[in-house]
ROMI-103178 format. One record per atom (N, C-alpha, C, CB): y, z, x; atom name. Coordinates in pm, whole numbers. Glycine has a CB too. Layout:
BEGIN
     yy     zz     xx site
      Y      Z      X   CA
...
! end
This chain:
BEGIN
     yy     zz     xx site
   5750   7489  14374    N
   5967   7462  14330   CA
   6039   7421  14375    C
   6069   7545  14323   CB
   6028   7318  14477    N
   6093   7194  14513   CA
   6083   7111  14421    C
   6051   7136  14622   CB
   6004   7041  14353    N
   5947   6947  14343   CA
   6010   6994  14205    C
   5802   6918  14392   CB
   5993   7090  14168    N
   6024   7155  13993   CA
   6177   7077  14024    C
   6026   7395  13947   CB
   6253   7140  14087    N
   6423   7156  14063   CA
   6459   6989  14138    C
   6515   7334  14178   CB
   6347   6892  14226    N
   6403   6797  14205   CA
   6403   6679  14033    C
   6353   6751  14326   CB
   6308   6743  13982    N
   6268   6697  13843   CA
   6381   6745  13766    C
   6126   6755  13786   CB
   6367   6872  13825    N
   6507   6886  13736   CA
   6630   6826  13750    C
   6549   7002  13737   CB
   6642   6809  13830    N
   6794   6723  13928   CA
   6804   6625  13840    C
   6777   6644  14113   CB
   6711   6552  13850    N
   6736   6420  13776   CA
   6693   6451  13645    C
   6659   6292  13834   CB
   6709   6541  13577    N
   6741   6533  13437   CA
   6793   6571  13382    C
   6698   6541  13378   CB
   6935   6656  13474    N
   7045   6687  13487   CA
   7146   6502  13535    C
   7031   6827  13604   CB
   7068   6460  13580    N
   7175   6343  13560   CA
   7098   6265  13506    C
   7251   6277  13679   CB
   7000   6278  13413    N
   7056   6175  13265   CA
   7094   6230  13203    C
   6982   6100  13174   CB
   7125   6348  13176    N
   7157   6430  13072   CA
   7316   6425  13097    C
   7081   6581  13076   CB
   7308   6445  13202    N
   7506   6444  13234   CA
   7563   6262  13177    C
   7552   6464  13492   CB
   7476   6183  13216    N
   7478   6025  13172   CA
   7555   6003  13022    C
   7305   5966  13158   CB
   7480   6046  12963    N
   7445   6064  12886   CA
   7591   6153  12761    C
   7319   6116  12943   CB
   7577   6276  12781    N
   7727   6313  12744   CA
   7858   6239  12755    C
   7755   6411  12809   CB
   7883   6263  12909    N
   7950   6179  12931   CA
   8025   6001  12900    C
   7909   6205  12991   CB
   7945   5926  12845    N
   7923   5847  12770   CA
   7924   5840  12645    C
   7855   5823  12794   CB
   7915   5905  12613    N
   7925   6001  12439   CA
   8009   6008  12399    C
   7901   6135  12409   CB
   8093   6067  12485    N
   8236   6131  12492   CA
   8278   6002  12532    C
   8273   6270  12599   CB
   8283   5921  12581    N
   8360   5825  12614   CA
   8386   5710  12531    C
   8322   5791  12714   CB
   8278   5688  12436    N
   8250   5619  12348   CA
   8319   5704  12178    C
   8084   5599  12376   CB
   8345   5806  12172    N
   8392   5869  12053   CA
   8457   5952  12021    C
   8338   5896  12004   CB
   8480   5949  12212    N
   8596   6028  12210   CA
   8639   6201  12112    C
   8682   5913  12165   CB
   8493   6275  12080    N
   8500   6350  11989   CA
   8508   6476  12071    C
   8396   6332  11891   CB
   8615   6543  12086    N
   8649   6702  12198   CA
   8502   6773  12153    C
   8836   6840  12136   CB
   8521   6768  12001    N
   8435   6929  11922   CA
   8306   6818  12022    C
   8413   6971  11647   CB
   8228   6733  11980    N
   8100   6693  12068   CA
   8087   6747  12208    C
   8095   6542  12085   CB
   8221   6716  12304    N
   8235   6780  12455   CA
   8245   6880  12438    C
   8332   6753  12547   CB
   8338   6986  12344    N
   8319   7143  12358   CA
   8149   7199  12357    C
   8406   7216  12217   CB
   8060   7105  12322    N
   7991   7149  12246   CA
   7838   7170  12385    C
   7989   7039  12098   CB
   7953   7096  12398    N
   7783   7034  12575   CA
   7856   7064  12660    C
   7709   6821  12633   CB
   7947   7187  12662    N
   7948   7295  12791   CA
   7874   7417  12818    C
   8063   7345  12804   CB
   7852   7458  12737    N
   7684   7519  12841   CA
   7624   7471  12881    C
   7578   7577  12811   CB
   7570   7324  12876    N
   7489   7299  12931   CA
   7508   7245  13056    C
   7434   7248  12866   CB
   7668   7213  13052    N
   7741   7214  13206   CA
   7726   7328  13296    C
   7893   7206  13196   CB
   7790   7454  13281    N
   7674   7580  13296   CA
   7564   7580  13340    C
   7635   7631  13200   CB
   7506   7537  13256    N
   7355   7510  13300   CA
   7322   7432  13370    C
   7278   7484  13224   CB
   7407   7302  13403    N
   7397   7217  13478   CA
   7380   7241  13629    C
   7487   7153  13449   CB
   7544   7358  13657    N
   7569   7382  13772   CA
   7472   7465  13839    C
   7681   7423  13777   CB
   7441   7574  13763    N
   7341   7695  13740   CA
   7159   7692  13877    C
   7286   7662  13523   CB
   7165   7573  13801    N
   7064   7522  13840   CA
   7056   7401  13977    C
   7024   7479  13719   CB
   7143   7364  13965    N
   7215   7242  14059   CA
   7262   7390  14187    C
   7401   7121  13949   CB
   7317   7472  14158    N
   7306   7516  14355   CA
   7184   7597  14332    C
   7465   7639  14454   CB
   7053   7580  14295    N
   6929   7612  14407   CA
   6885   7498  14432    C
   6803   7701  14366   CB
   6979   7380  14469    N
   6850   7283  14535   CA
   6940   7330  14674    C
   6826   7063  14481   CB
   6958   7263  14783    N
   6994   7282  14945   CA
   7143   7214  14912    C
   6873   7180  15086   CB
   7215   7264  15062    N
   7315   7220  15048   CA
   7510   7303  14984    C
   7243   7128  14977   CB
   7406   7466  14936    N
   7556   7472  14827   CA
   7565   7568  14886    C
   7574   7480  14648   CB
   7580   7656  15029    N
   7605   7761  15117   CA
   7526   7886  15087    C
   7743   7789  15117   CB
   7395   7839  15013    N
   7366   8021  15002   CA
   7288   8075  15142    C
   7239   8066  14845   CB
   7244   8006  15229    N
   7162   8057  15398   CA
   7343   8077  15458    C
   7020   7868  15525   CB
   7439   8003  15385    N
   7576   8063  15490   CA
   7635   8196  15422    C
   7727   7934  15500   CB
   7629   8209  15297    N
   7642   8283  15231   CA
   7574   8454  15285    C
   7597   8210  15121   CB
   7445   8400  15241    N
   7368   8569  15222   CA
   7339   8602  15437    C
   7125   8546  15082   CB
   7381   8491  15475    N
   7433   8551  15598   CA
   7500   8585  15703    C
   7414   8549  15623   CB
   7613   8588  15646    N
   7733   8672  15627   CA
   7746   8776  15575    C
   7807   8628  15578   CB
   7654   8817  15415    N
   7712   8919  15377   CA
   7596   9026  15416    C
   7761   8906  15229   CB
   7475   8975  15506    N
   7432   9081  15523   CA
   7479   9136  15668    C
   7299   9071  15497   CB
   7530   9116  15762    N
   7629   9134  15872   CA
   7692   9204  15864    C
   7698   9061  15905   CB
   7813   9202  15698    N
   7927   9264  15636   CA
   7941   9402  15631    C
   7937   9225  15517   CB
   8037   9450  15579    N
   8047   9587  15579   CA
   8120   9577  15410    C
   8149   9661  15730   CB
   8113   9486  15342    N
   8176   9379  15165   CA
   8094   9457  15068    C
   8117   9155  15140   CB
   8135   9540  14957    N
   8082   9601  14886   CA
   8050   9489  14775    C
   8155   9719  14860   CB
   7970   9535  14660    N
   7920   9424  14611   CA
   8046   9328  14559    C
   7817   9465  14502   CB
   8139   9347  14454    N
   8298   9302  14387   CA
   8326   9206  14483    C
   8436   9428  14379   CB
   8377   9236  14661    N
   8411   9221  14738   CA
   8269   9047  14757    C
   8431   9374  14818   CB
   8127   9070  14793    N
   8097   9002  14800   CA
   8062   8869  14692    C
   8050   9055  14854   CB
   8087   8911  14527    N
   8083   8810  14408   CA
   8208   8718  14438    C
   8095   8888  14250   CB
   8332   8786  14501    N
   8418   8693  14508   CA
   8388   8619  14618    C
   8540   8736  14505   CB
   8378   8609  14758    N
   8367   8519  14832   CA
   8262   8412  14765    C
   8336   8575  14958   CB
   8183   8467  14682    N
   8080   8359  14620   CA
   8111   8286  14516    C
   7964   8410  14578   CB
   8226   8326  14436    N
   8277   8280  14366   CA
   8454   8202  14423    C
   8257   8385  14270   CB
   8517   8181  14576    N
   8585   8115  14679   CA
   8460   8046  14732    C
   8671   8210  14783   CB
   8396   8014  14751    N
   8248   7902  14766   CA
   8257   7806  14680    C
   8096   7964  14732   CB
   8200   7863  14564    N
   8202   7796  14467   CA
   8345   7733  14378    C
   8126   7871  14406   CB
   8467   7737  14421    N
   8571   7685  14367   CA
   8584   7612  14528    C
   8694   7797  14290   CB
   8575   7649  14551    N
   8557   7531  14674   CA
   8508   7409  14731    C
   8525   7560  14735   CB
   8356   7500  14667    N
   8239   7323  14652   CA
   8295   7242  14574    C
   8069   7323  14574   CB
   8331   7289  14495    N
   8382   7174  14342   CA
   8528   7155  14337    C
   8345   7247  14165   CB
   8580   7199  14380    N
   8713   7214  14385   CA
   8732   7047  14504    C
   8763   7405  14454   CB
   8678   7022  14677    N
   8653   6956  14752   CA
   8636   6818  14671    C
   8557   7011  14825   CB
   8514   6828  14607    N
   8415   6732  14510   CA
   8551   6651  14506    C
   8329   6800  14333   CB
   8595   6786  14321    N
   8691   6621  14268   CA
   8838   6594  14314    C
   8718   6612  14086   CB
   8871   6676  14421    N
   8959   6543  14532   CA
   8954   6472  14521    C
   8957   6503  14642   CB
   8802   6450  14596    N
   8759   6298  14641   CA
   8702   6261  14610    C
   8729   6255  14724   CB
   8704   6312  14471    N
   8755   6181  14385   CA
   8816   6147  14330    C
   8726   6137  14330   CB
   8934   6145  14305    N
   9053   6183  14262   CA
   9156   6093  14384    C
   9060   6363  14257   CB
   9105   6152  14450    N
   9227   6112  14578   CA
   9160   6031  14668    C
   9292   6248  14675   CB
   9101   6100  14709    N
   8994   6058  14819   CA
   8929   5931  14830    C
   8890   6137  14812   CB
   8888   5854  14743    N
   8797   5780  14704   CA
   8703   5695  14819    C
   8866   5701  14615   CB
   8802   5590  14828    N
   8765   5579  15021   CA
   8639   5595  15094    C
   8835   5689  15103   CB
   8682   5736  15104    N
   8668   5835  15148   CA
   8461   5872  15153    C
   8779   5925  15053   CB
   8442   5755  15041    N
   8336   5867  14971   CA
   8178   5755  14905    C
   8451   5968  14794   CB
   8134   5751  14984    N
   7998   5658  14937   CA
   7976   5659  14806    C
   7862   5703  14993   CB
   7954   5615  14741    N
   7854   5563  14593   CA
   7744   5571  14574    C
   7844   5446  14556   CB
   7681   5600  14585    N
   7488   5594  14530   CA
   7462   5725  14427    C
   7345   5627  14702   CB
   7371   5631  14372    N
   7358   5688  14213   CA
   7250   5836  14251    C
   7260   5539  14078   CB
   7167   5789  14345    N
   7064   5919  14422   CA
   7174   6032  14474    C
   6956   5851  14589   CB
   7320   6014  14560    N
   7327   6082  14633   CA
   7477   6167  14552    C
   7318   6008  14775   CB
   7503   6072  14437    N
   7644   6103  14384   CA
   7745   6117  14529    C
   7640   6263  14282   CB
   7698   6014  14579    N
   7848   6036  14700   CA
   7846   6125  14797    C
   7983   6087  14638   CB
   7858   6136  14952    N
   7901   6216  15033   CA
   8029   6184  15145    C
   7790   6246  15086   CB
   8111   6306  15215    N
   8204   6308  15315   CA
   8165   6288  15392    C
   8266   6384  15341   CB
   8093   6321  15464    N
   8014   6265  15645   CA
   8070   6401  15699    C
   8101   6076  15763   CB
   8251   6340  15698    N
   8343   6369  15801   CA
   8374   6553  15740    C
   8499   6235  15798   CB
   8375   6594  15608    N
   8424   6666  15560   CA
   8344   6780  15551    C
   8469   6621  15472   CB
   8254   6721  15577    N
   8063   6824  15639   CA
   8058   6847  15743    C
   7903   6755  15640   CB
   8078   6766  15855    N
   8056   6837  15966   CA
   8230   6899  16035    C
   7961   6722  16070   CB
   8287   6953  15945    N
   8440   7018  15982   CA
   8376   7143  15947    C
   8601   6970  15887   CB
   8346   7122  15812    N
   8235   7235  15727   CA
   8147   7299  15834    C
   8118   7153  15604   CB
   8040   7253  15914    N
   7953   7271  15985   CA
   7995   7316  16151    C
   7881   7156  15963   CB
   8115   7246  16193    N
   8197   7314  16298   CA
   8237   7399  16303    C
   8273   7284  16329   CB
   8290   7472  16228    N
   8337   7557  16157   CA
   8305   7717  16148    C
   8320   7503  16062   CB
   8155   7682  16053    N
   8056   7774  16074   CA
   8046   7819  16170    C
   7959   7748  16055   CB
   7967   7700  16330    N
   7916   7755  16445   CA
   8034   7870  16490    C
   7886   7632  16557   CB
   8136   7820  16474    N
   8279   7885  16584   CA
   8318   8016  16514    C
   8450   7767  16591   CB
   8245   8058  16358    N
   8264   8140  16301   CA
   8160   8268  16342    C
   8268   8087  16182   CB
   7989   8174  16376    N
   7889   8220  16402   CA
   7900   8258  16548    C
   7793   8138  16362   CB
   7980   8222  16652    N
   7986   8277  16744   CA
   8057   8396  16743    C
   8016   8206  16817   CB
   8156   8378  16722    N
   8311   8508  16632   CA
   8204   8649  16663    C
   8359   8476  16356   CB
   8077   8588  16517    N
   8058   8793  16474   CA
   7927   8807  16584    C
   7984   8857  16235   CB
   7882   8693  16697    N
   7814   8727  16807   CA
   7906   8774  16858    C
   7745   8641  16879   CB
   8034   8793  16917    N
   8046   8807  17078   CA
   8138   8977  17021    C
   8166   8633  17196   CB
   8130   8972  16897    N
   8187   9100  16772   CA
   8056   9207  16794    C
   8197   9025  16557   CB
   7978   9133  16792    N
   7829   9216  16797   CA
   7768   9255  16935    C
   7711   9124  16728   CB
   7789   9186  16993    N
   7835   9199  17151   CA
   7980   9339  17257    C
   7904   9025  17159   CB
   8066   9339  17186    N
   8184   9420  17224   CA
   8154   9532  17180    C
   8314   9382  17178   CB
   8101   9523  17045    N
   8090   9646  16931   CA
   8237   9697  16885    C
   8003   9790  17000   CB
   8279   9610  16832    N
   8411   9621  16770   CA
   8336   9700  16599    C
   8508   9425  16761   CB
   8394   9739  16525    N
   8355   9754  16359   CA
   8427   9738  16301    C
   8315   9855  16299   CB
   8578   9657  16369    N
   8638   9611  16225   CA
   8662   9503  16172    C
   8735   9644  16204   CB
   8656   9439  16067    N
   8664   9276  16047   CA
   8790   9260  16051    C
   8605   9206  15915   CB
   8825   9113  16075    N
   8913   9035  16054   CA
   9031   9096  15881    C
   8814   8883  16052   CB
   9096   9060  15899    N
   9157   9033  15735   CA
   9165   8907  15711    C
   9302   9084  15699   CB
   9059   8884  15576    N
   9027   8762  15536   CA
   8947   8674  15558    C
   9087   8718  15541   CB
   8862   8760  15673    N
   8732   8702  15658   CA
   8649   8640  15606    C
   8691   8734  15659   CB
   8644   8688  15490    N
   8545   8640  15391   CA
   8567   8581  15281    C
   8479   8721  15354   CB
   8690   8549  15322    N
   8781   8450  15253   CA
   8782   8299  15304    C
   8921   8502  15266   CB
   8784   8351  15455    N
   8776   8268  15528   CA
   8636   8197  15551    C
   8827   8318  15622   CB
   8539   8243  15526    N
   8399   8253  15505   CA
   8408   8106  15412    C
   8337   8415  15423   CB
   8374   8151  15318    N
   8373   8171  15177   CA
   8438   7968  15208    C
   8501   8346  15087   CB
   8568   7975  15228    N
   8625   7851  15228   CA
   8619   7775  15333    C
   8736   7857  15200   CB
   8521   7786  15397    N
   8455   7660  15492   CA
   8298   7653  15448    C
   8465   7695  15683   CB
   8207   7739  15396    N
   8111   7683  15329   CA
   8095   7638  15210    C
   8044   7735  15335   CB
   8178   7589  15127    N
   8194   7559  15026   CA
   8290   7445  15040    C
   8222   7662  14956   CB
   8320   7408  15147    N
   8400   7233  15186   CA
   8335   7139  15194    C
   8467   7203  15314   CB
   8180   7169  15173    N
   8074   7036  15167   CA
   8120   7002  14986    C
   7850   7092  15207   CB
   8128   6889  14977    N
   8121   6872  14832   CA
   8067   6865  14736    C
   8143   6826  14807   CB
   8042   6914  14664    N
   7908   6932  14540   CA
   7904   6763  14405    C
   7971   7135  14411   CB
   7784   6704  14534    N
   7749   6598  14499   CA
   7679   6590  14315    C
   7654   6565  14621   CB
   7650   6674  14282    N
   7674   6686  14100   CA
   7806   6676  14051    C
   7632   6831  14033   CB
   7885   6701  14091    N
   8037   6664  14038   CA
   8119   6600  14082    C
   8108   6743  14023   CB
   8040   6486  14191    N
   8054   6400  14288   CA
   8031   6323  14147    C
   7960   6395  14437   CB
   7975   6300  14126    N
   7863   6218  14064   CA
   7909   6217  13896    C
   7695   6297  14096   CB
   7955   6402  13875    N
   8006   6374  13693   CA
   8211   6295  13686    C
   8007   6615  13584   CB
   8254   6324  13852    N
   8373   6286  13802   CA
   8396   6126  13844    C
   8484   6388  13857   CB
   8256   6037  13969    N
   8287   5892  13905   CA
   8258   5854  13845    C
   8285   5809  13933   CB
   8127   5896  13732    N
   8089   5835  13633   CA
   8201   5839  13521    C
   7966   5888  13599   CB
   8268   6001  13537    N
   8380   5972  13436   CA
   8523   5908  13386    C
   8395   6041  13424   CB
   8542   5884  13518    N
   8671   5797  13594   CA
   8588   5664  13544    C
   8704   5819  13806   CB
   8482   5644  13619    N
   8387   5497  13568   CA
   8472   5462  13428    C
   8179   5535  13524   CB
   8458   5551  13334    N
   8443   5535  13171   CA
   8550   5560  13093    C
   8346   5620  13113   CB
   8684   5592  13221    N
   8761   5579  13132   CA
   8870   5723  13084    C
   8669   5528  13035   CB
   8736   5836  13101    N
   8775   5982  13075   CA
   8806   6041  13178    C
   8685   6060  13017   CB
   8895   6063  13255    N
   8848   6174  13399   CA
   8919   6310  13301    C
   8960   6130  13617   CB
   8953   6349  13215    N
   8964   6486  13137   CA
   8820   6522  13112    C
   9052   6479  12990   CB
   8754   6427  13099    N
   8600   6501  13101   CA
   8526   6540  13218    C
   8504   6419  13042   CB
   8580   6470  13297    N
   8462   6492  13447   CA
   8560   6630  13484    C
   8458   6318  13618   CB
   8712   6682  13458    N
   8751   6770  13522   CA
   8728   6877  13384    C
   8897   6740  13596   CB
   8649   6835  13282    N
   8616   6945  13224   CA
   8442   6999  13235    C
   8666   6918  13083   CB
   8371   6904  13272    N
   8266   6932  13282   CA
   8207   6966  13489    C
   8205   6806  13186   CB
   8301   7013  13555    N
   8364   7002  13673   CA
   8346   7165  13667    C
   8521   6917  13685   CB
   8499   7224  13597    N
   8513   7379  13558   CA
   8378   7454  13485    C
   8642   7389  13445   CB
   8320   7421  13400    N
   8209   7413  13359   CA
   8107   7436  13488    C
   8202   7287  13286   CB
   7999   7351  13500    N
   7962   7315  13656   CA
   8016   7472  13771    C
   8078   7135  13705   CB
   8140   7440  13815    N
   8196   7597  13860   CA
   8080   7710  13859    C
   8322   7655  13743   CB
   8166   7681  13662    N
   8139   7832  13694   CA
   7953   7895  13639    C
   8283   7926  13588   CB
   7827   7755  13636    N
   7695   7814  13697   CA
   7689   7818  13771    C
   7600   7790  13692   CB
   7798   7786  13911    N
   7754   7774  14094   CA
   7808   7854  14099    C
   7787   7665  14212   CB
   7871   7894  14064    N
   7925   8060  14085   CA
   7833   8151  14028    C
   8071   8099  14010   CB
   7753   8121  13945    N
   7651   8252  13947   CA
   7558   8271  13956    C
   7637   8312  13883   CB
   7496   8140  14041    N
   7401   8116  14097   CA
   7421   8274  14250    C
   7409   7926  14131   CB
   7573   8121  14318    N
   7575   8207  14421   CA
   7581   8405  14458    C
   7672   8145  14460   CB
   7628   8429  14313    N
   7709   8560  14278   CA
   7577   8624  14286    C
   7807   8577  14124   CB
   7472   8562  14202    N
   7308   8642  14267   CA
   7220   8687  14351    C
   7240   8615  14260   CB
   7292   8555  14512    N
   7292   8544  14563   CA
   7317   8630  14662    C
   7310   8484  14536   CB
   7482   8660  14600    N
   7516   8750  14765   CA
   7500   8903  14680    C
   7735   8716  14866   CB
   7443   8903  14600    N
   7419   9064  14518   CA
   7308   9068  14629    C
   7359   9085  14307   CB
   7148   8954  14596    N
   7036   9061  14699   CA
   7083   9018  14873    C
   6812   9003  14666   CB
   7151   8984  14899    N
   7214   9001  14979   CA
   7230   9121  14962    C
   7298   8932  14990   CB
   7328   9187  14943    N
   7386   9361  14962   CA
   7265   9418  14959    C
   7493   9440  14833   CB
   7227   9427  14873    N
   7140   9474  14814   CA
   6970   9499  14984    C
   7128   9344  14654   CB
   6968   9405  14952    N
   6906   9344  15100   CA
   7001   9430  15241    C
   6944   9131  15105   CB
   7086   9382  15297    N
   7163   9476  15398   CA
   7144   9681  15321    C
   7380   9395  15395   CB
   7172   9678  15241    N
   7207   9853  15227   CA
   7065   9851  15235    C
   7297   9943  15070   CB
   6904   9831  15213    N
   6811   9919  15181   CA
   6803   9887  15396    C
   6658   9868  15026   CB
   6837   9820  15397    N
   6766   9786  15616   CA
   6831   9861  15665    C
   6796   9623  15732   CB
   6932   9920  15616    N
   7032  10028  15644   CA
   6970  10178  15638    C
   7153  10014  15537   CB
   6985  10188  15468    N
   6852  10300  15561   CA
   6717  10323  15584    C
   6848  10408  15531   CB
   6654  10162  15572    N
   6541  10214  15693   CA
   6547  10261  15808    C
   6470  10137  15731   CB
   6616  10199  15841    N
   6617  10256  15965   CA
   6715  10321  16005    C
   6600  10182  16046   CB
   6740  10387  15902    N
   6829  10582  15943   CA
   6727  10671  15907    C
   6996  10649  15824   CB
   6649  10632  15834    N
   6563  10710  15872   CA
   6435  10664  15988    C
   6520  10750  15750   CB
   6425  10533  16050    N
   6364  10603  16183   CA
   6462  10620  16293    C
   6244  10519  16246   CB
   6583  10737  16278    N
   6654  10753  16351   CA
   6737  10669  16470    C
   6603  10820  16369   CB
   6745  10561  16395    N
   6862  10415  16497   CA
   7001  10461  16436    C
   6829  10182  16438   CB
   7083  10489  16512    N
   7217  10481  16459   CA
   7323  10349  16433    C
   7275  10560  16542   CB
   7349  10425  16270    N
   7444  10310  16176   CA
   7577  10248  16266    C
   7520  10401  16018   CB
   7591  10331  16483    N
   7612  10181  16483   CA
   7575  10039  16545    C
   7698  10180  16498   CB
   7452  10107  16622    N
   7338  10030  16671   CA
   7282   9913  16540    C
   7210  10152  16718   CB
   7264   9983  16437    N
   7272   9884  16365   CA
   7322   9785  16274    C
   7239   9898  16349   CB
   7466   9845  16291    N
   7531   9761  16226   CA
   7607   9604  16295    C
   7620   9854  16176   CB
   7584   9666  16425    N
   7579   9557  16528   CA
   7462   9460  16537    C
   7588   9616  16653   CB
   7306   9550  16521    N
   7250   9411  16483   CA
   7248   9341  16378    C
   7150   9404  16497   CB
   7293   9375  16245    N
   7279   9298  16113   CA
   7437   9211  16170    C
   7278   9417  15930   CB
   7570   9241  16291    N
   7675   9099  16281   CA
   7583   9031  16357    C
   7851   9096  16352   CB
   7508   9072  16517    N
   7471   8911  16561   CA
   7344   8853  16482    C
   7428   8901  16735   CB
   7298   8928  16368    N
   7196   8861  16329   CA
   7207   8770  16212    C
   7107   8944  16311   CB
   7378   8842  16143    N
   7462   8712  16109   CA
   7488   8614  16150    C
   7545   8716  16094   CB
   7549   8638  16278    N
   7632   8469  16332   CA
   7523   8448  16385    C
   7783   8445  16452   CB
   7395   8444  16483    N
   7299   8386  16498   CA
   7217   8276  16340    C
   7225   8509  16557   CB
   7200   8346  16239    N
   7197   8284  16162   CA
   7298   8146  16108    C
   7184   8370  16110   CB
   7433   8224  16120    N
   7528   8116  16059   CA
   7515   8026  16185    C
   7700   8168  16015   CB
   7498   8048  16294    N
   7475   7895  16398   CA
   7386   7859  16374    C
   7467   7885  16546   CB
   7306   7894  16357    N
   7120   7822  16282   CA
   7149   7722  16205    C
   7011   7932  16160   CB
   7174   7774  16120    N
   7220   7695  16016   CA
   7303   7592  15983    C
   7248   7748  15963   CB
   7404   7642  16032    N
   7540   7481  16057   CA
   7475   7374  16162    C
   7734   7540  16160   CB
   7397   7420  16220    N
   7319   7381  16363   CA
   7258   7269  16299    C
   7200   7499  16443   CB
   7167   7329  16242    N
   7039   7275  16171   CA
   7095   7104  16063    C
   6971   7441  16045   CB
   7197   7164  16005    N
   7239   7090  15920   CA
   7362   6983  15946    C
   7260   7173  15832   CB
   7390   7001  16086    N
   7507   6880  16214   CA
   7416   6786  16169    C
   7520   6898  16439   CB
   7263   6849  16314    N
   7195   6744  16350   CA
   7083   6721  16267    C
   7161   6754  16475   CB
   7109   6701  16145    N
   6978   6665  16112   CA
   7034   6604  15964    C
   6853   6800  16116   CB
! end
């Protein structure tokens, strides 16, 4: 499966380069519009590869009390921040990004800030589980979505740098919007699976006689530990 994703990602970079080169040469907006569905597909497939907040999103939602609509909105926030941070880096903070064809650029400082904040959120969830408080902070899901998405999308960086190098930044921005939709679709699927898993687990434990309070606190604890583990692993690898 992983080999397939690597092959698909190489195809995405090659196709994206060709599409942007064609638009730069012809300035044909009809041609650019026609390939936008591919941009959505690129984003959806690319989001299946590591580094798009899937583990963070699923870990948080596993211990949350949000419904499906709220969960998909958090997924949308992750997608917006993930792609938007890459666009900002490409347009404004170019000196901070190392351009490479393989990785399409990284922002290590911003990535480390994101992971450090995620570890902090994980500790907060653990402490809340130990104390037994059932309320969630206002805007907690929004904060998780923003922090999880702070790691810039490498495919968006690639598209923006390529478009800027060809003198067509508008094409890069349009592709970024299409890719953001694709990333959002994949992350929304992850969010819904996490919600279903949480509800199934709550139902199963209730049949065993476990109290809802104990189960919810256990899920909070699990979510916090998973967030810390995921962020720490990415921070030190």
